[in-house]
C-alpha positions in Angstrom: 6.5 2.1 21.5 4.5 3.9 24.2 1.6 2.3 26.0 -0.8 4.8 24.4 0.4 3.9 20.9 0.2 0.2 21.6 -3.4 0.6 23.0 -4.4 2.6 20.0 -3.0 0.1 17.6 -4.7 -2.8 19.4 -7.9 -0.9 19.1 -7.3 -0.4 15.3 -6.8 -4.1 14.9 -10.0 -4.8 16.9 -12.0 -2.4 14.8 -10.7 -3.7 11.5 -11.4 -7.3 12.5 -15.0 -6.5 13.6 -16.1 -3.9 11.0 -15.7 -3.1 7.3 -13.9 0.2 7.6 -13.5 1.9 4.2 -11.5 5.0 4.9 -8.9 6.5 7.2 -11.4 9.2 8.1 -13.9 6.6 9.2 -11.2 4.8 11.3 -10.1 8.1 12.9 -13.8 8.8 13.9 -14.2 5.4 15.4 -10.9 5.8 17.4 -12.1 9.2 18.6 -15.3 7.5 19.8 -13.1 5.2 21.8 -11.3 8.1 23.4 -8.2 8.2 21.3 -7.3 11.8 20.2 -6.0 11.1 16.6 -5.4 13.0 13.4 -5.6 11.6 9.9 -1.8 11.7 9.8 -1.6 9.5 13.0 -4.1 7.0 11.5 -2.1 6.9 8.2 1.1 6.1 10.1 -0.7 3.4 12.1 -2.2 1.9 9.0 1.2 1.7 7.4 2.9 0.3 10.5 0.3 -2.3 11.0 0.5 -3.3 7.3 -3.2 -2.8 6.8 -4.4 -2.9 3.2 -7.8 -2.6 1.5 -9.5 -5.7 0.2 -13.0 -6.6 -0.9 -15.3 -7.1 2.0 -18.9 -7.6 1.0 -19.9 -5.1 -1.6 -17.0 -2.7 -1.1 -13.3 -2.4 -0.1 -12.3 -2.1 3.5 -9.1 -2.3 5.6 -7.9 -5.8 6.5 -4.8 -7.2 8.2 -2.2 -9.2 6.2 -3.5 -12.3 8.1 -6.9 -11.8 6.4 -5.3 -12.0 3.0 -3.1 -15.0 4.0 -6.2 -16.9 5.3 -7.6 -17.1 1.8 -10.6 -14.9 2.7 -9.7 -12.5 -0.2 -11.1 -13.2 -3.7 -8.9 -15.3 -6.0 -7.8 -12.3 -8.1 -6.2 -10.9 -5.0 -4.4 -14.1 -3.9 -1.8 -14.2 -6.6 0.7 -13.2 -3.9 -0.1 -11.2 -0.8 2.8 -8.8 -1.6 1.5 -8.1 -5.1 -2.1 -7.7 -3.9 -0.9 -5.3 -1.2 1.0 -3.2 -3.8 -2.1 -3.1 -6.0 -4.3 -2.0 -3.2 -1.9 0.7 -2.0 -1.6 2.0 -5.6 -5.4 2.0 -5.9 -5.6 4.1 -2.7 -2.6 6.4 -3.4 -2.1 7.6 -6.9 1.4 8.4 -8.0 3.1 10.5 -10.6 6.4 9.4 -12.0 9.3 11.4 -13.3 12.8 10.3 -14.2 16.2 11.8 -13.2 19.1 9.8 -14.5 18.9 6.3 -13.2 16.3 7.3 -10.6 12.6 7.3 -10.8 10.9 9.9 -8.6 7.4 8.9 -7.5 5.2 11.5 -5.8 2.0 10.6 -4.0 -0.1 11.9 -1.1 1.5 13.1 2.1 2.3 10.2 4.4 2.0 7.5 1.8 5.5 7.3 0.3 6.9 4.8 2.8 4.0 2.4 2.5 4.4 2.4 -1.3 8.2 1.9 -1.0 7.8 -1.0 1.4 5.2 -2.6 -0.9 7.6 -2.2 -3.9 10.4 -3.7 -1.8 8.2 -6.7 -0.8 6.8 -7.2 -4.2 8.3 -9.3 -7.0 9.4 -6.2 -8.9 13.1 -7.0 -8.7 15.0 -4.8 -11.1 15.4 -1.8 -8.8 18.5 -1.5 -6.7 16.5 0.0 -3.9 14.0 2.6 -2.7 14.2 5.6 -0.5 11.0 7.2 0.9 10.2 10.5 2.4 6.7 11.8 3.3 5.1 12.1 -0.1 8.1 11.3 -2.4 10.0 8.1 -3.0 13.1 7.4 -5.1 13.5 4.1 -7.0 17.1 3.5 -7.9 18.4 1.5 -10.8 21.8 0.2 -12.0 21.1 0.8 -15.7 18.7 2.5 -18.1 17.2 -0.7 -19.7 16.2 -2.1 -16.2 14.7 1.3 -15.3 12.6 1.4 -18.5 11.3 -2.2 -18.1 10.4 -1.6 -14.5 8.8 1.7 -15.3 6.6 0.1 -18.0 5.4 -2.7 -15.7 4.9 -0.3 -12.7 3.0 2.2 -14.8 0.6 -0.5 -16.1 0.2 -1.9 -12.5 -0.6 1.5 -11.1 -3.0 2.4 -13.9 -4.9 -0.9 -13.5 -4.9 -0.5 -9.7 -6.3 3.1 -10.0 -9.0 1.9 -12.3 -9.9 -1.1 -10.0 -9.0 -3.6 -12.7 -7.6 -7.0 -11.6 -5.0 -7.1 -14.4 -2.3 -9.8 -15.0 0.5 -10.6 -12.7 2.9 -8.0 -14.0 5.4 -8.4 -11.2 6.6 -11.8 -12.4 6.5 -11.3 -16.2 10.1 -10.3 -16.9 10.9 -10.5 -20.6 
């Protein structure tokens, strides 16, 4: 990592720790104010690489570090597991559409978000997938058999729908029939 990237990421962590930043656009503006020439795509990559997620802070949601969640500062509904909470927040921020091709689910989201969603899936307790493969806005979720795919799809669809609606929902990642 270059010294400039390291400095920019340290600045991001400082900003997130000291302010309630609600959007990548807001974060990009604050970085520009500090002299970092950034685009939204650069900020998106940094947010994903740093593992930042959105969590309730005061009366709205703002970016926080994984350490913030682990410290117990997040509301009880978001402390089921840090990995599940992270997946829920990412899905709330980045809606997905789902299609099926054989034993593969194709998830399409906003540009730059696929790898963050794939990582959150891999780190969650959704376990029936064989693996994930992410590009820029598309990720593939691979399965060994059709029943596993359908069970996973039903749980993921419910999780994504609840996240998009801002509902806390039940812990769907551990409820395997």
